[in-house]
C-alpha positions as CSV (number, residue, x, y, z in Angstrom):
1,M,-34.7,31.2,41.1
2,T,-34.2,32.9,37.8
3,S,-34.5,29.7,35.8
4,T,-37.7,28.9,37.7
5,L,-39.2,32.2,36.8
6,Q,-38.2,31.8,33.1
7,S,-39.7,28.4,33.0
8,A,-43.0,29.7,34.5
9,N,-43.0,32.4,31.9
10,A,-42.4,29.9,29.1
11,N,-45.3,27.8,30.3
12,E,-47.5,30.9,30.4
13,A,-46.5,31.6,26.8
14,V,-47.5,28.1,25.7
15,K,-51.0,28.8,27.0
16,R,-51.4,31.5,24.3
17,P,-51.8,29.4,21.1
18,G,-53.0,32.4,19.1
19,R,-50.2,34.7,20.0
20,W,-48.4,34.3,16.6
21,L,-51.6,35.0,14.7
22,A,-52.2,38.0,16.9
23,L,-48.7,39.2,16.0
24,S,-49.5,39.1,12.4
25,V,-52.3,41.7,13.0
26,L,-49.9,43.9,15.0
27,V,-47.3,43.9,12.2
28,L,-50.0,45.1,9.8
29,A,-50.3,48.3,11.9
30,V,-46.5,48.7,11.7
31,L,-46.7,48.1,7.9
32,L,-49.4,50.8,7.7
33,V,-47.1,53.4,9.4
34,A,-43.9,52.4,7.6
35,V,-45.5,52.5,4.2
36,D,-47.0,55.9,4.8
37,A,-43.6,57.3,6.0
38,T,-41.7,56.2,2.9
39,V,-44.1,57.0,0.1
40,L,-44.1,60.7,1.1
41,G,-40.5,61.0,0.0
42,L,-41.3,59.6,-3.4
43,A,-44.3,61.8,-3.8
44,T,-42.5,65.0,-2.8
45,P,-41.5,66.0,-6.4
46,Y,-45.0,65.5,-7.6
47,I,-46.5,67.4,-4.6
48,S,-44.0,70.2,-5.4
49,E,-45.1,70.3,-9.0
50,D,-48.9,70.2,-8.3
51,L,-49.3,72.2,-5.0
52,R,-46.2,74.4,-5.5
53,P,-45.3,74.7,-1.8
54,S,-42.5,76.9,-0.6
55,G,-39.3,75.3,0.7
56,T,-40.5,75.9,4.3
57,Q,-44.0,74.4,3.5
58,L,-42.3,71.4,2.0
59,L,-40.3,70.8,5.2
60,W,-43.6,71.2,7.2
61,I,-45.3,68.6,5.0
62,G,-42.4,66.3,5.8
63,D,-42.1,66.9,9.5
64,V,-45.4,68.0,10.9
65,Y,-46.5,64.4,11.2
66,S,-43.5,63.7,13.4
67,F,-44.1,66.9,15.4
68,V,-47.6,65.9,16.3
69,I,-47.0,62.3,16.9
70,A,-44.0,63.1,19.1
71,G,-46.2,65.3,21.2
72,L,-48.9,62.7,21.6
73,L,-47.2,59.4,21.8
74,V,-46.7,59.3,25.6
75,S,-50.3,60.4,26.2
76,M,-51.7,57.8,23.8
77,G,-49.4,55.1,25.2
78,S,-50.7,55.9,28.7
79,L,-54.3,56.1,27.4
80,G,-53.9,52.6,25.9
81,D,-52.6,51.3,29.3
82,R,-55.8,52.7,30.8
83,I,-58.7,52.0,28.3
84,G,-57.2,49.0,26.6
85,R,-54.4,48.6,24.0
86,K,-56.6,46.7,21.5
87,R,-59.3,49.3,21.7
88,I,-57.0,52.2,21.1
89,L,-55.2,50.3,18.3
90,L,-58.4,49.6,16.4
91,I,-59.7,53.2,16.9
92,G,-56.4,54.6,15.7
93,A,-56.2,52.4,12.7
94,T,-59.7,53.4,11.6
95,A,-58.8,57.1,12.0
96,F,-55.5,56.6,10.2
97,G,-57.3,55.2,7.1
98,A,-60.0,57.9,7.1
99,V,-57.4,60.7,7.4
100,S,-55.3,59.1,4.6
101,V,-58.2,60.0,2.3
102,L,-57.9,63.6,3.3
103,N,-54.2,63.6,2.6
104,A,-54.8,62.1,-0.8
105,Y,-57.2,64.8,-1.9
106,A,-55.5,67.8,-0.4
107,T,-55.6,70.7,-2.9
108,T,-53.3,73.2,-1.2
109,P,-50.0,73.0,0.8
110,E,-51.8,74.3,3.9
111,L,-54.5,71.6,3.7
112,L,-51.9,68.9,3.2
113,I,-50.0,70.1,6.3
114,V,-53.2,70.0,8.3
115,A,-54.0,66.5,7.0
116,R,-50.5,65.3,7.9
117,A,-50.9,66.7,11.4
118,L,-54.2,64.8,11.8
119,L,-52.5,61.7,10.6
120,G,-50.0,62.2,13.4
121,V,-52.8,62.2,15.9
122,A,-54.0,58.8,14.6
123,G,-50.5,57.5,14.2
124,A,-49.7,58.2,17.8
125,T,-52.1,55.5,18.9
126,L,-50.6,52.7,16.7
127,M,-46.9,52.1,17.5
128,P,-47.1,52.1,21.3
129,A,-50.1,49.8,21.3
130,T,-48.4,47.3,19.0
131,L,-45.2,47.0,21.2
132,A,-47.2,47.0,24.4
133,L,-49.4,44.1,23.1
134,I,-46.3,42.2,22.1
135,R,-45.0,42.7,25.7
136,N,-48.2,41.2,27.0
137,L,-48.6,38.4,24.4
138,F,-45.0,37.0,24.7
139,H,-43.8,36.3,28.2
140,D,-40.9,34.1,27.3
141,P,-38.0,36.4,26.7
142,R,-36.6,34.5,23.7
143,E,-40.0,34.4,22.0
144,R,-40.5,38.1,22.8
145,S,-37.1,38.9,21.1
146,L,-38.2,37.0,18.0
147,A,-41.5,38.8,18.0
148,I,-39.8,42.2,18.3
149,G,-37.5,41.1,15.5
150,I,-40.5,40.3,13.3
151,W,-42.1,43.6,14.3
152,G,-39.0,45.5,13.4
153,A,-38.4,43.5,10.2
154,T,-42.0,44.3,9.1
155,A,-41.3,48.0,9.6
156,S,-38.2,47.6,7.5
157,A,-40.1,45.6,4.9
158,G,-42.7,48.5,4.8
159,T,-39.9,50.9,3.9
160,A,-39.3,48.6,0.9
161,V,-42.9,48.0,0.0
162,G,-43.7,51.7,0.3
163,P,-41.3,53.0,-2.4
164,I,-42.0,50.1,-4.8
165,A,-45.8,50.3,-4.5
166,G,-45.6,54.1,-4.4
167,G,-43.4,54.2,-7.4
168,F,-45.8,52.0,-9.4
169,L,-48.7,54.2,-8.4
170,L,-46.9,57.4,-9.1
171,E,-46.1,56.2,-12.6
172,H,-49.8,55.3,-13.3
173,F,-51.9,57.6,-11.1
174,W,-51.7,61.0,-9.3
175,W,-49.6,61.6,-6.2
176,G,-52.6,61.3,-3.8
177,S,-52.9,57.6,-4.7
178,V,-49.9,56.8,-2.5
179,F,-51.9,57.6,0.6
180,L,-54.9,55.5,-0.5
181,I,-52.8,52.3,-0.2
182,N,-53.3,52.6,3.5
183,L,-57.0,51.8,3.2
184,P,-56.9,48.1,2.4
185,V,-54.3,47.5,5.1
186,M,-56.5,49.4,7.6
187,V,-59.6,47.4,6.7
188,V,-57.8,44.0,7.1
189,L,-56.2,45.2,10.4
190,V,-59.5,46.2,11.9
191,L,-61.6,43.3,10.8
192,V,-59.0,40.6,11.7
193,G,-57.9,42.4,14.8
194,I,-61.4,42.4,16.3
195,K,-61.3,38.6,16.2
196,L,-57.7,37.8,17.0
197,L,-56.2,40.4,19.3
198,P,-56.6,39.9,23.1
199,E,-57.4,43.0,25.1
200,S,-54.9,44.1,27.8
201,K,-54.7,47.0,30.1
202,N,-53.5,48.1,33.5
203,A,-55.8,46.7,36.1
204,S,-55.6,49.8,38.3
205,P,-54.3,52.6,36.2
206,G,-55.7,55.7,37.9
207,P,-57.2,58.7,36.0
208,W,-55.8,60.0,32.7
209,D,-54.5,63.4,33.6
210,L,-55.5,65.9,31.0
211,R,-53.2,68.6,32.3
212,S,-50.2,66.3,31.8
213,V,-51.4,65.5,28.3
214,L,-51.6,69.2,27.4
215,L,-48.1,69.9,29.0
216,S,-46.6,67.0,27.0
217,L,-48.1,68.2,23.8
218,V,-47.2,71.9,24.2
219,G,-43.7,71.0,25.4
220,M,-42.7,68.6,22.6
221,I,-44.2,70.7,19.8
222,G,-42.7,73.9,21.3
223,V,-39.2,72.5,21.5
224,V,-39.2,70.9,18.1
225,Y,-40.7,73.9,16.5
226,A,-38.0,76.1,18.1
227,V,-35.3,73.9,16.7
228,K,-36.8,73.9,13.3
229,E,-37.2,77.7,13.2
230,A,-33.7,78.3,14.5
231,A,-32.2,75.9,11.9
232,T,-34.2,77.3,9.0
233,H,-34.4,81.1,9.7
234,G,-31.8,81.7,12.5
235,F,-32.2,82.1,16.2
236,G,-34.9,84.9,16.3
237,W,-37.5,85.9,18.8
238,E,-40.1,83.4,17.4
239,A,-37.7,80.4,17.9
240,L,-36.7,81.7,21.3
241,A,-40.4,82.1,22.5
242,A,-41.3,78.7,21.2
243,G,-38.3,77.1,22.8
244,L,-38.9,78.7,26.2
245,L,-42.6,77.8,26.1
246,G,-41.8,74.2,25.2
247,A,-39.0,73.9,27.8
248,G,-41.3,75.4,30.5
249,A,-44.1,73.0,29.6
250,L,-41.8,70.0,29.7
251,Y,-40.4,71.1,33.0
252,G,-44.0,71.4,34.3
253,F,-44.8,67.9,32.9
254,V,-41.9,66.3,34.7
255,R,-42.7,68.0,38.0
256,R,-46.3,67.0,37.7
257,Q,-45.4,63.3,37.0
258,L,-43.3,63.2,40.1
259,T,-46.2,64.4,42.3
260,L,-49.0,62.2,40.8
261,T,-49.9,58.9,42.4
262,E,-50.6,57.4,39.0
263,P,-48.5,59.5,36.5
264,L,-49.0,59.6,32.8
265,L,-45.3,58.6,32.6
266,D,-43.4,57.1,35.5
267,M,-40.2,59.2,35.4
268,R,-38.4,56.6,37.6
269,L,-38.1,54.5,34.4
270,F,-35.2,56.8,33.4
271,R,-33.2,55.8,36.5
272,N,-32.6,52.5,34.7
273,R,-29.4,53.1,32.7
274,G,-30.2,50.5,30.1
275,F,-33.6,52.1,29.5
276,S,-32.2,55.6,29.2
277,G,-29.3,54.4,27.0
278,A,-31.6,52.6,24.6
279,V,-33.9,55.6,24.3
280,L,-31.0,58.0,23.7
281,A,-29.5,55.6,21.1
282,D,-32.8,55.5,19.2
283,L,-33.1,59.3,19.2
284,L,-29.6,60.0,17.9
285,T,-29.8,57.2,15.3
286,I,-33.0,58.5,13.7
287,L,-31.7,62.1,14.0
288,G,-28.6,61.2,12.0
289,M,-30.4,59.1,9.4
290,S,-33.6,61.1,8.8
291,G,-32.2,63.8,6.5
292,L,-30.8,61.1,4.2
293,V,-34.1,59.2,4.2
294,F,-36.2,62.4,3.4
295,F,-33.9,63.6,0.6
296,L,-32.7,60.4,-1.0
297,S,-35.8,59.9,-3.1
298,Q,-35.4,63.4,-4.5
299,F,-31.7,62.7,-5.3
300,L,-32.6,59.5,-7.1
301,Q,-35.4,61.1,-9.2
302,L,-34.5,64.7,-9.7
303,V,-30.8,64.5,-9.8
304,Q,-30.1,61.1,-11.3
305,G,-33.3,61.0,-13.4
306,R,-34.7,57.7,-12.2
307,R,-38.4,56.9,-12.5
308,P,-40.4,56.6,-9.2
309,F,-40.6,52.8,-9.5
310,E,-36.9,52.5,-10.2
311,A,-36.1,54.9,-7.3
312,G,-38.1,52.7,-5.0
313,L,-36.2,49.6,-6.1
314,A,-32.9,51.5,-5.6
315,E,-33.8,51.9,-1.9
316,L,-34.5,48.2,-1.4
317,P,-31.1,47.2,0.0
318,A,-31.6,49.2,3.2
319,A,-34.9,47.4,3.9
320,L,-33.5,44.0,3.1
321,G,-30.5,44.5,5.4
322,A,-32.8,45.7,8.2
323,V,-35.1,42.7,7.8
324,A,-32.3,40.2,7.9
325,A,-30.6,41.9,10.9
326,G,-33.8,42.3,12.9
327,L,-34.5,38.6,12.8
328,V,-31.2,37.6,14.3
329,A,-30.5,40.7,16.5
330,G,-31.8,39.1,19.7
331,R,-29.8,36.0,19.3
332,A,-26.7,38.0,18.5
333,A,-27.2,40.2,21.6
334,R,-27.5,37.1,23.8
335,R,-24.4,35.5,22.3
336,Y,-22.2,38.6,22.5
337,S,-23.6,41.6,24.4
338,V,-26.3,44.2,24.1
339,R,-23.8,47.0,23.9
340,A,-21.6,45.3,21.3
341,V,-24.6,44.7,18.9
342,V,-26.1,48.2,19.4
343,A,-22.8,50.2,19.3
344,G,-21.5,48.1,16.4
345,G,-24.7,48.6,14.4
346,L,-24.6,52.4,15.0
347,A,-21.0,52.6,14.0
348,A,-21.7,50.7,10.8
349,V,-24.5,53.2,9.9
350,G,-22.2,56.1,10.7
351,L,-19.5,54.8,8.4
352,A,-22.0,54.2,5.6
353,L,-23.3,57.8,5.9
354,G,-19.7,58.9,5.8
355,A,-19.2,57.0,2.5
356,L,-22.2,58.9,1.1
357,T,-20.3,62.2,1.4
358,L,-18.4,61.0,-1.7
359,I,-21.5,60.8,-4.0
360,G,-21.9,63.1,-7.0
361,Q,-24.6,63.7,-9.6
362,N,-23.3,60.8,-11.7
363,T,-22.2,58.4,-8.9
364,G,-22.9,54.8,-9.9
365,Y,-25.3,52.6,-8.0
366,P,-22.8,50.2,-6.5
367,L,-21.6,52.7,-4.0
368,L,-25.1,53.9,-3.1
369,G,-26.5,50.4,-2.9
370,A,-23.7,49.1,-0.7
371,A,-24.0,52.1,1.6
372,L,-27.8,51.6,1.9
373,L,-27.3,47.9,2.7
374,V,-24.9,48.7,5.5
375,V,-27.3,51.4,6.8
376,G,-30.1,48.8,6.9
377,V,-28.1,46.1,8.6
378,G,-26.7,48.4,11.3
379,A,-30.1,50.0,12.0
380,G,-31.8,46.6,12.1
381,F,-29.4,45.3,14.8
382,S,-29.6,48.5,16.8
383,F,-33.4,49.2,16.8
384,T,-34.4,45.6,17.5
385,V,-32.2,45.2,20.5
386,T,-33.0,48.7,22.0
387,A,-36.7,47.9,21.7
388,D,-36.2,44.6,23.5
389,V,-34.2,46.4,26.2
390,I,-36.9,49.0,26.7
391,L,-39.7,46.5,27.0
392,A,-37.8,44.2,29.3
393,S,-37.0,47.1,31.6
394,V,-40.6,47.8,32.7
395,P,-43.5,45.9,34.3
396,K,-46.0,44.8,31.7
397,E,-48.6,47.1,33.2
398,Q,-46.5,50.0,32.0
399,A,-45.7,48.6,28.6
400,G,-47.7,51.2,26.7
401,A,-46.0,54.1,28.4
402,A,-42.6,52.6,28.0
403,S,-43.2,51.8,24.3
404,A,-44.4,55.4,23.8
405,V,-41.1,56.7,25.2
406,S,-39.3,54.6,22.7
407,E,-41.5,55.8,19.8
408,T,-41.3,59.4,21.0
409,A,-37.5,59.2,20.8
410,Y,-37.9,57.8,17.2
411,E,-40.3,60.5,16.1
412,L,-38.5,63.3,17.9
413,G,-35.3,62.2,16.3
414,A,-37.1,62.2,12.9
415,A,-38.5,65.7,13.4
416,L,-35.2,67.1,14.6
417,G,-33.3,65.3,11.9
418,I,-35.5,66.7,9.1
419,A,-35.4,70.1,10.7
420,L,-31.6,70.2,11.2
421,L,-30.2,68.1,8.4
422,G,-33.1,69.1,6.0
423,S,-32.3,72.7,6.7
424,I,-28.6,72.1,5.8
425,V,-29.7,70.7,2.5
426,T,-32.2,73.5,1.9
427,G,-29.7,76.2,3.0
428,V,-26.9,75.0,0.8
429,Y,-29.3,74.5,-2.1
430,K,-30.7,78.0,-2.0
431,G,-27.3,79.5,-2.6
432,F,-26.7,78.2,-6.1
433,A,-25.9,80.6,-8.9
434,A,-28.8,80.6,-11.3
435,P,-28.9,82.2,-14.8
436,E,-30.0,85.8,-14.8
437,G,-33.8,86.3,-14.6
438,T,-34.5,82.8,-13.1
439,P,-37.7,82.9,-11.0
440,Q,-37.4,82.7,-7.3
441,A,-39.3,79.4,-7.3
442,A,-36.2,77.7,-8.6
443,H,-34.4,78.5,-5.3
444,E,-37.2,77.2,-3.1
445,S,-36.7,73.5,-3.9
446,L,-35.1,71.3,-6.5
447,G,-38.6,70.3,-7.7
448,G,-39.3,74.0,-8.2
449,A,-36.1,74.3,-10.3
450,V,-37.1,71.3,-12.5
451,E,-40.5,72.9,-13.1
452,V,-39.0,76.3,-13.9
453,A,-36.5,74.7,-16.3
454,A,-39.2,73.1,-18.3
455,G,-40.4,76.5,-19.5
456,L,-36.9,77.9,-20.4
457,P,-34.9,77.6,-23.6
458,A,-32.7,74.5,-23.8
459,D,-29.3,76.1,-23.1
460,T,-30.7,78.2,-20.1
461,S,-32.6,75.2,-18.9
462,G,-29.5,72.9,-18.9
463,E,-27.4,75.6,-17.1
464,L,-30.1,76.0,-14.4
465,L,-30.6,72.3,-13.8
466,D,-26.9,71.5,-13.6
467,A,-26.4,74.3,-11.1
468,A,-29.4,73.4,-9.0
469,R,-28.6,69.7,-9.0
470,Q,-25.0,70.2,-8.0
471,S,-26.1,72.5,-5.2
472,F,-28.6,69.9,-4.0
473,V,-25.9,67.2,-4.0
474,D,-23.5,69.5,-2.1
475,G,-26.2,70.0,0.6
476,L,-26.9,66.3,0.7
477,T,-23.3,65.3,1.1
478,L,-22.8,67.9,3.9
479,A,-25.9,66.6,5.7
480,S,-24.6,63.0,5.3
481,G,-21.4,64.0,6.9
482,V,-23.2,65.6,9.9
483,G,-25.3,62.5,10.2
484,A,-22.2,60.3,10.2
485,V,-20.8,62.3,13.1
486,V,-24.1,62.0,15.0
487,L,-24.2,58.2,14.5
488,L,-20.6,57.6,15.5
489,A,-21.2,59.7,18.7
490,A,-24.3,57.6,19.3
491,A,-22.2,54.4,19.0
492,V,-19.8,55.7,21.6
493,A,-22.7,56.7,24.0
494,G,-24.4,53.4,23.5
495,W,-21.1,51.5,24.3
496,F,-20.9,53.2,27.7
497,L,-24.5,53.6,28.7
498,L,-25.4,49.9,27.8
499,R,-22.4,48.5,29.7
500,G,-23.5,45.4,31.6
501,Q,-27.0,45.4,30.0
502,R,-28.2,41.9,29.2
503,L,-31.4,40.6,27.5
504,E,-33.5,38.2,29.5
505,G,-32.5,34.6,28.8
506,A,-28.9,35.4,28.0
507,V,-26.4,32.8,29.0
508,E,-23.5,33.9,31.3
509,H,-20.1,33.3,29.6
């Protein structure tokens, strides 16, 4: 019976001759988001110098996008299931391009934070729609695994293209130019997508419940904000109030979904151990890695003195490893097992992060490059297989909502990681012993210290920069150690939660 169903699905896939061309449009949307996420790290030193944000504002610039997108992903994924995934993808891509212009020309830290938040609103429409459309374009499980591998490989390629293109732009133009590279990608995506993408949606979705949307948004932002505040300023009344508000809203969201005939998110999806295990693995992986990703560009530029383009090239091994692993991950999971590939990938990332606790100001590139390559390979295997598991666990009518859960875990992990691990780096950094009379701006961020040092006498400047850089490296190595522990714990959790999980089309041994 199973082979008959798979044969029917394969025949259905053959009837879609334009599916691979349509996939090329979807990966443009992934490229759009991936490039935007990576160029921000490169531009951070220039933003610090030009807009002079405080340390807290700099963290907000880095994570407000993730806060907003995490709060809206489930709602937007469900909206796409209702009004059409193609429609919401094209609307979101247009908005993403337009808001990128606002980011590029922001003149104050506050305006840039608002622009990043608006970009999160637009970005929330893109990723769930792309995965949901893949679920509906590719019915053959092996073809779908390959399509998801290409989807993930493109995201990884975007993390390489972003720093390299961004580094080139930063060396020749102002920091806002890194956001303007979204525009040509957006234009191509919209014009070609109108022609090539098929529309798909739930045939009988029910109404889009606005109360659920509000509860989801308030709940996610409240909880993440509470974590950020507690990590940055200690567990005060503000963090407590935000946490209680967020937790209450999320509780109300879950209760409401259980009572609605057509919920925004079907909570029964979490009864599937494979689905829940894959989501948890994604969340913990990104949480453990995000601090490294956010601060690595600053380390390469402000500590080791690399130019932006050189820093972008230095990060290339991670992207290349992820691309290569993503393309073969589905085949490996079918040959061995889902849990072996996912847990093995996560353990490899954890060990690589552990190796980064050994870096210093003058560490040579071989150690850093090798660690980044292992991080990329491990993440490529894990993310590709967990995305396949999540999509295969749900009916195609719920593909948008399920994809949104996957992306919510990703963005929530990024926000929590930047908040927690970023706060470790910032907290350790602020405690360095500066020469007497050094302005407070030097303690806010490493970019601030570099700017302050430029106006000091040579001997004082050198003393300040050495102390600041060493303190930054101390914070980065500590955060890498914490990230390593999180990744190794995620590997153990994945090994048990994904026990017995198989991809469609796997051959019994």
